[in-house]
C-alpha atoms as a printed R data frame, in Angstrom:
    type eleno elety resid chain resno       x       y       z
1   ATOM     1    CA   UNK     A     1  58.244 145.822 126.918
2   ATOM     2    CA   UNK     A     2  62.185 146.558 125.295
3   ATOM     3    CA   UNK     A     3  61.927 145.066 121.817
4   ATOM     4    CA   UNK     A     4  65.514 142.125 122.240
5   ATOM     5    CA   UNK     A     5  67.050 140.251 119.228
6   ATOM     6    CA   UNK     A     6  69.486 137.530 119.360
7   ATOM     7    CA   UNK     A     7  71.892 137.963 116.492
8   ATOM     8    CA   UNK     A     8  74.681 135.347 115.464
9   ATOM     9    CA   UNK     A     9  77.752 136.003 113.155
10  ATOM    10    CA   UNK     A    10  80.512 133.685 113.369
11  ATOM    11    CA   UNK     A    11  82.642 134.879 111.298
12  ATOM    12    CA   UNK     A    12  84.773 138.472 110.203
13  ATOM    13    CA   UNK     A    13  82.070 138.874 107.105
14  ATOM    14    CA   UNK     A    14  78.901 138.267 109.055
15  ATOM    15    CA   UNK     A    15  80.150 140.599 112.182
16  ATOM    16    CA   UNK     A    16  80.242 142.941 109.157
17  ATOM    17    CA   UNK     A    17  76.972 142.156 107.986
18  ATOM    18    CA   UNK     A    18  75.658 142.211 111.294
19  ATOM    19    CA   UNK     A    19  76.776 145.536 111.625
20  ATOM    20    CA   UNK     A    20  75.311 147.671 108.833
21  ATOM    21    CA   UNK     A    21  71.604 145.239 109.902
22  ATOM    22    CA   UNK     A    22  71.781 145.945 113.290
23  ATOM    23    CA   UNK     A    23  72.649 149.862 112.760
24  ATOM    24    CA   UNK     A    24  69.413 149.466 109.924
25  ATOM    25    CA   UNK     A    25  67.743 148.287 112.380
26  ATOM    26    CA   UNK     A    26  68.268 150.862 115.187
27  ATOM    27    CA   UNK     A    27  67.354 153.531 113.070
28  ATOM    28    CA   UNK     A    28  63.863 151.469 112.839
29  ATOM    29    CA   UNK     A    29  63.552 150.535 116.308
30  ATOM    30    CA   UNK     A    30  65.973 152.689 118.819
31  ATOM    31    CA   UNK     A    31  65.111 150.817 121.616
32  ATOM    32    CA   UNK     A    32  65.839 147.393 120.569
33  ATOM    33    CA   UNK     A    33  68.404 145.619 122.112
34  ATOM    34    CA   UNK     A    34  70.673 142.811 120.633
35  ATOM    35    CA   UNK     A    35  72.572 140.298 122.296
36  ATOM    36    CA   UNK     A    36  75.008 138.582 119.823
37  ATOM    37    CA   UNK     A    37  78.154 136.214 119.011
38  ATOM    38    CA   UNK     A    38  80.193 138.769 117.134
39  ATOM    39    CA   UNK     A    39  82.987 140.739 116.942
40  ATOM    40    CA   UNK     A    40  84.321 144.531 116.832
41  ATOM    41    CA   UNK     A    41  82.177 145.316 114.454
42  ATOM    42    CA   UNK     A    42  78.470 144.157 116.452
43  ATOM    43    CA   UNK     A    43  80.093 145.294 119.560
44  ATOM    44    CA   UNK     A    44  80.842 148.816 117.846
45  ATOM    45    CA   UNK     A    45  77.028 148.761 116.483
46  ATOM    46    CA   UNK     A    46  75.809 148.421 119.761
47  ATOM    47    CA   UNK     A    47  75.344 144.567 120.206
48  ATOM    48    CA   UNK     A    48  75.931 142.654 123.649
49  ATOM    49    CA   UNK     A    49  78.514 140.359 122.839
50  ATOM    50    CA   UNK     A    50  77.325 137.150 124.672
51  ATOM    51    CA   UNK     A    51  79.849 134.739 122.559
52  ATOM    52    CA   UNK     A    52  83.135 136.400 121.189
53  ATOM    53    CA   UNK     A    53  83.447 135.658 117.163
54  ATOM    54    CA   UNK     A    54  87.129 134.407 118.020
55  ATOM    55    CA   UNK     A    55  84.998 131.440 120.248
56  ATOM    56    CA   UNK     A    56  83.362 130.024 116.847
57  ATOM    57    CA   UNK     A    57  85.959 131.615 113.968
58  ATOM    58    CA   UNK     A    58  86.710 127.890 112.860
59  ATOM    59    CA   UNK     A    59  86.232 126.293 109.497
60  ATOM    60    CA   UNK     A    60  86.544 122.933 108.314
61  ATOM    61    CA   UNK     A    61  85.850 119.212 109.576
62  ATOM    62    CA   UNK     A    62  88.602 118.244 111.880
63  ATOM    63    CA   UNK     A    63  89.488 121.989 112.776
64  ATOM    64    CA   UNK     A    64  85.549 122.060 114.598
65  ATOM    65    CA   UNK     A    65  86.222 118.433 116.090
66  ATOM    66    CA   UNK     A    66  89.325 119.940 117.987
67  ATOM    67    CA   UNK     A    67  87.376 122.892 119.724
68  ATOM    68    CA   UNK     A    68  84.009 121.256 120.247
69  ATOM    69    CA   UNK     A    69  83.985 121.928 124.044
70  ATOM    70    CA   UNK     A    70  84.407 125.699 123.677
71  ATOM    71    CA   UNK     A    71  81.584 125.578 120.665
72  ATOM    72    CA   UNK     A    72  79.476 123.738 123.055
73  ATOM    73    CA   UNK     A    73  80.153 126.287 125.300
74  ATOM    74    CA   UNK     A    74  79.105 128.903 123.295
75  ATOM    75    CA   UNK     A    75  75.499 127.353 121.807
76  ATOM    76    CA   UNK     A    76  74.653 126.901 125.906
77  ATOM    77    CA   UNK     A    77  75.894 130.461 126.829
78  ATOM    78    CA   UNK     A    78  73.066 131.812 123.719
79  ATOM    79    CA   UNK     A    79  70.227 129.662 124.729
80  ATOM    80    CA   UNK     A    80  70.613 130.850 128.624
81  ATOM    81    CA   UNK     A    81  70.372 134.331 127.091
82  ATOM    82    CA   UNK     A    82  67.334 133.807 125.044
83  ATOM    83    CA   UNK     A    83  65.728 132.092 127.947
84  ATOM    84    CA   UNK     A    84  66.594 134.500 130.567
85  ATOM    85    CA   UNK     A    85  65.977 137.837 127.935
86  ATOM    86    CA   UNK     A    86  62.796 136.265 126.501
87  ATOM    87    CA   UNK     A    87  64.051 136.894 123.101
88  ATOM    88    CA   UNK     A    88  61.518 136.023 120.564
89  ATOM    89    CA   UNK     A    89  63.326 137.052 117.258
90  ATOM    90    CA   UNK     A    90  66.551 135.768 116.051
91  ATOM    91    CA   UNK     A    91  68.984 136.728 113.065
92  ATOM    92    CA   UNK     A    92  71.281 134.146 112.251
93  ATOM    93    CA   UNK     A    93  74.125 134.998 109.554
94  ATOM    94    CA   UNK     A    94  75.629 132.218 107.560
95  ATOM    95    CA   UNK     A    95  77.593 129.911 109.468
96  ATOM    96    CA   UNK     A    96  75.509 126.568 108.834
97  ATOM    97    CA   UNK     A    97  76.818 124.180 110.629
98  ATOM    98    CA   UNK     A    98  76.366 126.063 114.088
99  ATOM    99    CA   UNK     A    99  73.668 128.614 113.010
100 ATOM   100    CA   UNK     A   100  71.221 125.166 111.857
101 ATOM   101    CA   UNK     A   101  71.797 123.637 114.936
102 ATOM   102    CA   UNK     A   102  70.858 126.696 117.269
103 ATOM   103    CA   UNK     A   103  68.023 126.722 115.172
104 ATOM   104    CA   UNK     A   104  66.543 123.672 116.285
105 ATOM   105    CA   UNK     A   105  66.399 124.837 120.071
106 ATOM   106    CA   UNK     A   106  65.520 128.215 118.779
107 ATOM   107    CA   UNK     A   107  62.460 126.970 117.158
108 ATOM   108    CA   UNK     A   108  61.579 124.707 119.945
109 ATOM   109    CA   UNK     A   109  61.203 127.783 122.400
110 ATOM   110    CA   UNK     A   110  58.917 129.328 119.660
111 ATOM   111    CA   UNK     A   111  61.819 132.005 118.384
112 ATOM   112    CA   UNK     A   112  61.022 133.553 114.985
113 ATOM   113    CA   UNK     A   113  64.247 132.542 112.667
114 ATOM   114    CA   UNK     A   114  65.518 135.221 109.949
115 ATOM   115    CA   UNK     A   115  68.654 133.697 108.074
116 ATOM   116    CA   UNK     A   116  70.576 136.214 106.404
117 ATOM   117    CA   UNK     A   117  73.236 135.038 104.266
118 ATOM   118    CA   UNK     A   118  72.079 131.604 102.815
119 ATOM   119    CA   UNK     A   119  74.549 128.390 103.574
120 ATOM   120    CA   UNK     A   120  75.576 127.600  99.680
121 ATOM   121    CA   UNK     A   121  73.265 124.752  99.358
122 ATOM   122    CA   UNK     A   122  73.443 125.156  95.732
123 ATOM   123    CA   UNK     A   123  77.354 123.936  96.173
124 ATOM   124    CA   UNK     A   124  76.728 121.072  98.076
125 ATOM   125    CA   UNK     A   125  74.566 119.102 100.786
126 ATOM   126    CA   UNK     A   126  71.508 120.435  99.339
127 ATOM   127    CA   UNK     A   127  69.285 118.229 101.468
128 ATOM   128    CA   UNK     A   128  69.671 120.861 104.312
129 ATOM   129    CA   UNK     A   129  67.214 122.891 102.135
130 ATOM   130    CA   UNK     A   130  64.756 120.502 104.124
131 ATOM   131    CA   UNK     A   131  66.264 121.461 107.135
132 ATOM   132    CA   UNK     A   132  65.415 125.138 106.436
133 ATOM   133    CA   UNK     A   133  62.251 124.896 105.200
134 ATOM   134    CA   UNK     A   134  61.375 123.297 108.696
135 ATOM   135    CA   UNK     A   135  63.516 125.592 111.426
136 ATOM   136    CA   UNK     A   136  63.549 129.068 109.269
137 ATOM   137    CA   UNK     A   137  60.593 131.472 108.871
138 ATOM   138    CA   UNK     A   138  62.396 133.659 106.119
139 ATOM   139    CA   UNK     A   139  65.218 133.648 104.137
140 ATOM   140    CA   UNK     A   140  67.571 136.560 103.248
141 ATOM   141    CA   UNK     A   141  69.672 135.756  99.662
142 ATOM   142    CA   UNK     A   142  72.471 138.234  99.287
143 ATOM   143    CA   UNK     A   143  73.004 137.114  95.371
144 ATOM   144    CA   UNK     A   144  69.804 137.048  93.120
145 ATOM   145    CA   UNK     A   145  70.495 133.020  91.651
146 ATOM   146    CA   UNK     A   146  69.544 132.206  95.382
147 ATOM   147    CA   UNK     A   147  66.276 133.549  95.269
148 ATOM   148    CA   UNK     A   148  65.296 131.060  92.979
149 ATOM   149    CA   UNK     A   149  66.370 128.131  94.504
150 ATOM   150    CA   UNK     A   150  64.679 128.402  97.630
151 ATOM   151    CA   UNK     A   151  61.440 129.325  95.797
152 ATOM   152    CA   UNK     A   152  61.905 126.267  93.732
153 ATOM   153    CA   UNK     A   153  61.797 124.945  97.226
154 ATOM   154    CA   UNK     A   154  58.933 126.636  98.713
155 ATOM   155    CA   UNK     A   155  61.215 128.069 101.339
156 ATOM   156    CA   UNK     A   156  60.186 132.197 102.123
157 ATOM   157    CA   UNK     A   157  62.662 134.376 100.591
158 ATOM   158    CA   UNK     A   158  63.926 137.337  99.478
159 ATOM   159    CA   UNK     A   159  66.553 138.928  97.686
160 ATOM   160    CA   UNK     A   160  67.089 142.708  98.401
161 ATOM   161    CA   UNK     A   161  70.624 143.386  96.651
162 ATOM   162    CA   UNK     A   162  74.577 142.708  98.061
163 ATOM   163    CA   UNK     A   163  75.237 144.318 101.645
164 ATOM   164    CA   UNK     A   164  78.546 145.236 100.207
165 ATOM   165    CA   UNK     A   165  77.308 147.816  98.057
166 ATOM   166    CA   UNK     A   166  76.327 149.507 101.214
167 ATOM   167    CA   UNK     A   167  79.453 150.774 102.247
168 ATOM   168    CA   UNK     A   168  81.839 152.881  99.763
169 ATOM   169    CA   UNK     A   169  84.110 151.734  97.545
170 ATOM   170    CA   UNK     A   170  87.659 153.236  96.730
171 ATOM   171    CA   UNK     A   171  88.720 153.138  93.050
172 ATOM   172    CA   UNK     A   172  91.202 152.643  91.397
173 ATOM   173    CA   UNK     A   173  91.597 156.009  90.453
174 ATOM   174    CA   UNK     A   174  92.789 156.755  94.153
175 ATOM   175    CA   UNK     A   175  95.770 153.806  93.742
176 ATOM   176    CA   UNK     A   176  98.429 156.511  93.862
177 ATOM   177    CA   UNK     A   177  97.170 158.492  97.065
178 ATOM   178    CA   UNK     A   178  96.834 155.301  99.226
179 ATOM   179    CA   UNK     A   179 100.306 153.843  97.525
180 ATOM   180    CA   UNK     A   180 101.675 156.888  98.986
181 ATOM   181    CA   UNK     A   181  99.365 156.831 102.550
182 ATOM   182    CA   UNK     A   182 100.410 153.482 102.872
183 ATOM   183    CA   UNK     A   183 104.011 153.081 101.664
184 ATOM   184    CA   UNK     A   184 105.055 156.788 101.982
185 ATOM   185    CA   UNK     A   185 108.907 157.253 100.395
186 ATOM   186    CA   UNK     A   186 108.773 153.710  99.636
187 ATOM   187    CA   UNK     A   187 106.421 154.153  97.077
188 ATOM   188    CA   UNK     A   188 108.382 152.478  93.796
189 ATOM   189    CA   UNK     A   189 107.582 149.435  91.552
190 ATOM   190    CA   UNK     A   190 104.545 147.186  91.481
191 ATOM   191    CA   UNK     A   191 102.202 146.726  94.648
192 ATOM   192    CA   UNK     A   192 100.898 143.683  95.533
193 ATOM   193    CA   UNK     A   193  98.175 143.017  98.494
194 ATOM   194    CA   UNK     A   194  97.906 139.841 100.106
195 ATOM   195    CA   UNK     A   195  94.854 138.640 101.929
196 ATOM   196    CA   UNK     A   196  95.153 135.644 103.669
197 ATOM   197    CA   UNK     A   197  92.145 135.350 105.036
198 ATOM   198    CA   UNK     A   198  90.652 136.181 108.339
199 ATOM   199    CA   UNK     A   199  91.225 132.881 110.618
200 ATOM   200    CA   UNK     A   200  94.186 132.022 112.342
201 ATOM   201    CA   UNK     A   201  93.878 128.440 110.612
202 ATOM   202    CA   UNK     A   202  94.016 130.243 107.264
203 ATOM   203    CA   UNK     A   203  96.458 132.617 107.721
204 ATOM   204    CA   UNK     A   204  99.229 130.362 109.113
205 ATOM   205    CA   UNK     A   205  98.450 127.735 105.833
206 ATOM   206    CA   UNK     A   206  98.702 130.463 103.043
207 ATOM   207    CA   UNK     A   207 100.447 133.379 104.568
208 ATOM   208    CA   UNK     A   208 104.236 131.481 104.498
209 ATOM   209    CA   UNK     A   209 103.196 130.701 100.847
210 ATOM   210    CA   UNK     A   210 102.386 134.155  99.829
211 ATOM   211    CA   UNK     A   211 105.279 135.628 101.214
212 ATOM   212    CA   UNK     A   212 107.759 133.024  99.476
213 ATOM   213    CA   UNK     A   213 105.561 133.976  96.539
214 ATOM   214    CA   UNK     A   214 106.217 137.449  96.894
215 ATOM   215    CA   UNK     A   215 110.220 136.433  97.109
216 ATOM   216    CA   UNK     A   216 109.712 134.253  94.028
217 ATOM   217    CA   UNK     A   217 108.033 137.862  92.369
218 ATOM   218    CA   UNK     A   218 111.019 139.925  93.338
219 ATOM   219    CA   UNK     A   219 113.446 138.219  91.275
220 ATOM   220    CA   UNK     A   220 111.298 139.109  88.008
221 ATOM   221    CA   UNK     A   221 110.179 142.201  89.456
222 ATOM   222    CA   UNK     A   222 112.801 143.744  91.826
223 ATOM   223    CA   UNK     A   223 111.169 146.415  94.015
224 ATOM   224    CA   UNK     A   224 108.142 144.726  94.329
225 ATOM   225    CA   UNK     A   225 106.456 145.623  97.704
226 ATOM   226    CA   UNK     A   226 103.154 143.995  99.928
227 ATOM   227    CA   UNK     A   227 100.752 145.419 102.070
228 ATOM   228    CA   UNK     A   228  98.533 143.608 103.930
229 ATOM   229    CA   UNK     A   229  94.666 143.810 105.404
230 ATOM   230    CA   UNK     A   230  94.412 142.577 109.044
231 ATOM   231    CA   UNK     A   231  91.177 141.974 110.248
232 ATOM   232    CA   UNK     A   232  90.112 143.613 112.989
233 ATOM   233    CA   UNK     A   233  89.579 140.687 114.864
234 ATOM   234    CA   UNK     A   234  93.099 139.221 114.769
235 ATOM   235    CA   UNK     A   235  96.195 140.151 116.339
236 ATOM   236    CA   UNK     A   236  99.092 141.460 114.288
237 ATOM   237    CA   UNK     A   237 101.604 139.369 115.813
238 ATOM   238    CA   UNK     A   238  99.831 136.188 113.776
239 ATOM   239    CA   UNK     A   239 101.748 138.194 110.708
240 ATOM   240    CA   UNK     A   240 104.993 139.110 112.827
241 ATOM   241    CA   UNK     A   241 105.411 135.569 113.818
242 ATOM   242    CA   UNK     A   242 105.441 134.321 110.094
243 ATOM   243    CA   UNK     A   243 107.200 137.023 108.489
244 ATOM   244    CA   UNK     A   244 110.319 136.283 111.153
245 ATOM   245    CA   UNK     A   245 110.466 132.438 109.723
246 ATOM   246    CA   UNK     A   246 110.103 133.348 105.490
247 ATOM   247    CA   UNK     A   247 112.826 135.532 103.498
248 ATOM   248    CA   UNK     A   248 110.846 138.275 102.044
249 ATOM   249    CA   UNK     A   249 110.480 141.723 100.336
250 ATOM   250    CA   UNK     A   250 109.322 144.626 102.511
251 ATOM   251    CA   UNK     A   251 105.829 144.016 104.016
252 ATOM   252    CA   UNK     A   252 103.574 146.635 105.443
253 ATOM   253    CA   UNK     A   253 100.605 145.835 107.521
254 ATOM   254    CA   UNK     A   254  97.218 147.360 107.815
255 ATOM   255    CA   UNK     A   255  94.727 147.398 110.262
256 ATOM   256    CA   UNK     A   256  91.209 147.479 109.347
257 ATOM   257    CA   UNK     A   257  91.391 149.612 106.020
258 ATOM   258    CA   UNK     A   258  91.120 145.995 103.486
259 ATOM   259    CA   UNK     A   259  89.055 148.105 100.454
260 ATOM   260    CA   UNK     A   260  91.750 150.954 100.492
261 ATOM   261    CA   UNK     A   261  94.566 148.238 100.764
262 ATOM   262    CA   UNK     A   262  92.815 146.107  98.215
263 ATOM   263    CA   UNK     A   263  92.441 149.392  95.942
264 ATOM   264    CA   UNK     A   264  96.114 150.562  96.225
265 ATOM   265    CA   UNK     A   265  97.720 147.270  95.160
266 ATOM   266    CA   UNK     A   266  98.276 146.910  91.352
267 ATOM   267    CA   UNK     A   267  97.400 143.034  91.887
268 ATOM   268    CA   UNK     A   268  96.285 140.612  95.003
269 ATOM   269    CA   UNK     A   269  96.557 137.614  96.176
270 ATOM   270    CA   UNK     A   270  93.024 136.577  97.795
271 ATOM   271    CA   UNK     A   271  91.620 133.712 100.252
272 ATOM   272    CA   UNK     A   272  88.674 132.502  98.804
273 ATOM   273    CA   UNK     A   273  85.123 133.699 100.179
274 ATOM   274    CA   UNK     A   274  83.689 137.118 100.456
275 ATOM   275    CA   UNK     A   275  87.378 138.769 100.245
276 ATOM   276    CA   UNK     A   276  87.760 137.848  96.374
277 ATOM   277    CA   UNK     A   277  84.271 139.483  95.537
278 ATOM   278    CA   UNK     A   278  85.058 142.574  97.578
279 ATOM   279    CA   UNK     A   279  88.515 142.609  95.992
280 ATOM   280    CA   UNK     A   280  87.125 142.297  92.405
281 ATOM   281    CA   UNK     A   281  84.365 145.019  93.580
282 ATOM   282    CA   UNK     A   282  87.556 147.705  94.166
283 ATOM   283    CA   UNK     A   283  88.557 146.669  90.375
284 ATOM   284    CA   UNK     A   284  92.098 145.271  91.553
285 ATOM   285    CA   UNK     A   285  92.940 142.159  89.363
286 ATOM   286    CA   UNK     A   286  93.354 139.242  91.485
287 ATOM   287    CA   UNK     A   287  94.464 135.303  91.671
288 ATOM   288    CA   UNK     A   288  92.507 133.561  94.043
289 ATOM   289    CA   UNK     A   289  93.933 130.688  96.395
290 ATOM   290    CA   UNK     A   290  93.098 128.352  99.147
291 ATOM   291    CA   UNK     A   291  94.566 125.584 101.198
292 ATOM   292    CA   UNK     A   292  92.522 123.807 104.152
293 ATOM   293    CA   UNK     A   293  93.398 120.737 106.545
294 ATOM   294    CA   UNK     A   294  93.845 118.196 103.967
295 ATOM   295    CA   UNK     A   295  91.764 115.681 105.641
296 ATOM   296    CA   UNK     A   296  88.741 118.421 105.145
297 ATOM   297    CA   UNK     A   297  89.696 119.333 101.861
298 ATOM   298    CA   UNK     A   298  89.343 115.742 100.917
299 ATOM   299    CA   UNK     A   299  85.773 115.483 102.501
300 ATOM   300    CA   UNK     A   300  85.070 118.872 100.809
301 ATOM   301    CA   UNK     A   301  86.220 117.834  97.614
302 ATOM   302    CA   UNK     A   302  83.802 114.697  97.680
303 ATOM   303    CA   UNK     A   303  80.808 116.797  98.815
304 ATOM   304    CA   UNK     A   304  81.032 120.126  96.967
305 ATOM   305    CA   UNK     A   305  80.019 120.023  92.785
306 ATOM   306    CA   UNK     A   306  80.450 123.558  91.827
307 ATOM   307    CA   UNK     A   307  82.195 125.271  88.365
308 ATOM   308    CA   UNK     A   308  84.605 127.678  91.128
309 ATOM   309    CA   UNK     A   309  85.404 128.189  94.176
310 ATOM   310    CA   UNK     A   310  86.217 132.534  94.203
311 ATOM   311    CA   UNK     A   311  82.958 134.113  95.037
312 ATOM   312    CA   UNK     A   312  83.955 136.802  92.120
313 ATOM   313    CA   UNK     A   313  83.607 133.619  89.668
314 ATOM   314    CA   UNK     A   314  80.586 132.203  90.763
315 ATOM   315    CA   UNK     A   315  79.073 135.456  90.801
316 ATOM   316    CA   UNK     A   316  80.485 136.365  87.388
317 ATOM   317    CA   UNK     A   317  79.613 132.823  86.068
318 ATOM   318    CA   UNK     A   318  82.791 132.577  84.390
319 ATOM   319    CA   UNK     A   319  86.274 132.316  85.398
320 ATOM   320    CA   UNK     A   320  87.114 136.225  86.110
321 ATOM   321    CA   UNK     A   321  90.136 135.572  88.237
322 ATOM   322    CA   UNK     A   322  92.440 132.352  88.246
323 ATOM   323    CA   UNK     A   323  91.944 129.769  91.097
324 ATOM   324    CA   UNK     A   324  94.651 128.059  93.037
325 ATOM   325    CA   UNK     A   325  93.403 125.497  95.360
326 ATOM   326    CA   UNK     A   326  95.099 122.794  97.669
327 ATOM   327    CA   UNK     A   327  98.093 121.624  96.036
328 ATOM   328    CA   UNK     A   328  97.682 123.486  92.867
329 ATOM   329    CA   UNK     A   329  98.650 126.849  95.155
330 ATOM   330    CA   UNK     A   330 102.526 126.975  96.158
331 ATOM   331    CA   UNK     A   331 104.507 129.878  95.632
332 ATOM   332    CA   UNK     A   332 105.926 129.388  92.422
333 ATOM   333    CA   UNK     A   333 102.540 129.178  90.904
334 ATOM   334    CA   UNK     A   334 101.165 132.534  92.863
335 ATOM   335    CA   UNK     A   335 103.884 133.912  91.579
336 ATOM   336    CA   UNK     A   336 103.737 133.103  88.370
337 ATOM   337    CA   UNK     A   337 100.022 134.623  88.011
338 ATOM   338    CA   UNK     A   338 101.250 137.395  89.739
339 ATOM   339    CA   UNK     A   339 103.378 138.287  86.937
340 ATOM   340    CA   UNK     A   340 101.003 137.324  84.006
341 ATOM   341    CA   UNK     A   341  99.125 140.147  85.788
342 ATOM   342    CA   UNK     A   342 101.648 142.492  86.388
343 ATOM   343    CA   UNK     A   343 102.885 142.280  82.576
344 ATOM   344    CA   UNK     A   344 100.683 141.031  80.437
345 ATOM   345    CA   UNK     A   345  98.738 144.040  79.389
346 ATOM   346    CA   UNK     A   346  95.974 142.012  77.474
347 ATOM   347    CA   UNK     A   347  95.134 139.769  80.322
348 ATOM   348    CA   UNK     A   348  95.085 142.948  82.734
349 ATOM   349    CA   UNK     A   349  92.720 144.149  80.398
350 ATOM   350    CA   UNK     A   350  90.603 141.056  80.049
351 ATOM   351    CA   UNK     A   351  90.411 140.902  83.810
352 ATOM   352    CA   UNK     A   352  89.269 144.763  84.759
353 ATOM   353    CA   UNK     A   353  86.480 144.769  81.720
354 ATOM   354    CA   UNK     A   354  85.040 141.382  83.580
355 ATOM   355    CA   UNK     A   355  85.532 142.873  86.810
356 ATOM   356    CA   UNK     A   356  83.330 145.791  85.903
357 ATOM   357    CA   UNK     A   357  80.225 143.319  85.276
358 ATOM   358    CA   UNK     A   358  79.765 142.516  89.196
359 ATOM   359    CA   UNK     A   359  78.178 145.667  90.676
360 ATOM   360    CA   UNK     A   360  76.163 144.953  87.324
361 ATOM   361    CA   UNK     A   361  74.817 141.725  88.373
362 ATOM   362    CA   UNK     A   362  74.652 142.824  92.505
363 ATOM   363    CA   UNK     A   363  72.491 145.626  91.937
364 ATOM   364    CA   UNK     A   364  72.737 149.056  94.065
365 ATOM   365    CA   UNK     A   365  73.372 149.932  97.755
366 ATOM   366    CA   UNK     A   366  70.678 149.691 100.372
367 ATOM   367    CA   UNK     A   367  70.326 146.233 100.814
368 ATOM   368    CA   UNK     A   368  70.927 146.297 104.957
369 ATOM   369    CA   UNK     A   369  68.080 149.024 104.967
370 ATOM   370    CA   UNK     A   370  65.742 146.916 102.993
371 ATOM   371    CA   UNK     A   371  66.183 143.467 104.775
372 ATOM   372    CA   UNK     A   372  66.033 145.553 108.447
373 ATOM   373    CA   UNK     A   373  62.948 146.756 107.759
374 ATOM   374    CA   UNK     A   374  61.374 143.713 106.569
375 ATOM   375    CA   UNK     A   375  62.997 142.108 109.591
376 ATOM   376    CA   UNK     A   376  61.395 144.995 111.946
377 ATOM   377    CA   UNK     A   377  57.981 144.711 109.994
378 ATOM   378    CA   UNK     A   378  57.983 140.763 110.309
379 ATOM   379    CA   UNK     A   379  58.913 140.261 113.876
380 ATOM   380    CA   UNK     A   380  56.865 143.337 115.095
381 ATOM   381    CA   UNK     A   381  59.245 144.330 117.250
382 ATOM   382    CA   UNK     A   382  58.685 148.055 116.728
383 ATOM   383    CA   UNK     A   383  55.193 149.666 116.399
384 ATOM   384    CA   UNK     A   384  53.810 148.675 112.695
385 ATOM   385    CA   UNK     A   385  54.376 150.977 109.806
386 ATOM   386    CA   UNK     A   386  51.053 152.565 110.176
387 ATOM   387    CA   UNK     A   387  51.991 154.083 113.735
388 ATOM   388    CA   UNK     A   388  52.771 157.782 113.820
389 ATOM   389    CA   UNK     A   389  56.718 157.752 113.999
390 ATOM   390    CA   UNK     A   390  57.889 154.682 112.069
391 ATOM   391    CA   UNK     A   391  60.031 155.765 109.574
392 ATOM   392    CA   UNK     A   392  58.914 155.659 106.230
393 ATOM   393    CA   UNK     A   393  61.781 153.747 103.974
394 ATOM   394    CA   UNK     A   394  62.895 155.596 100.960
């Protein structure tokens, strides 16, 4: 019988992590058929896309409500695929508001459920750990402090490192070469990266503010330019339409090369999320920014209890990068923070020193390989490791 798997990723970082995981699983189990909710990365890794990620890629309580019919249709499509293909193993990546509901239906069908990239239960809605304990067969976490949390609540858990480290990172020694590649003859003066997120809603809320901030910064730093990493899942037209409405200095858009764009920059404005950690690992000083729907923000502020919102700060355990959230995320405040990073050598040195600690905290590469092997073994998707021909994990 051909081994099969359901994999569900609802946004860009989950699509990327899922693609790395699937690639490693197929090295162990070449005949594995993966049916997925996901995006271009999973499709490139060989998954059969049942639900395109863009149908699920929405964040915020009120935003989800407006897309509910589409979300329900996606849910039904995934369950119909599980029934038709007789799938017995699922990997659910983050995206808890959808995935934990899906997990209930999968559990009732006898599907073995592996959860990869934990919901941030340590930040809010800790009561959901009871749901996870009931529904999830094994939790795979990407931060060391999460392992202790789940062990304390009697949830089978494995910390195997962070998948961000599985891809090679450019470093700041390549800055000049990357600036020349992206900017050509325009390379002069400081370069700022603008990363307004991977969801269209985030981009529409944050990109105009970032462009205004860039214009304000240009008054202090003539010749400043910006490079914008465009996620593969987002149309370039989304950015162009916003740029037409906001006066701004020159902006270069680069598709699908987030790390190289961040490494080319002298400073960055980055939307809260995995992107802040990725930027920190590159070694570029950053300002964390985020703006939500006002109703969603008020509800989240009431529910969430964390010392910081940026993942780079949460992992470091201190405020490595300044944060501008909701009403504080004004163009003037963004411009002021960028000016401090670009003009205050002491502050810039402090940030760079703090960023160097991130890799030590997260460990080395190989997380995707280790987790892939564990899932294959626990689910008996392929012959056992003792069977001849089963590749040994180094």
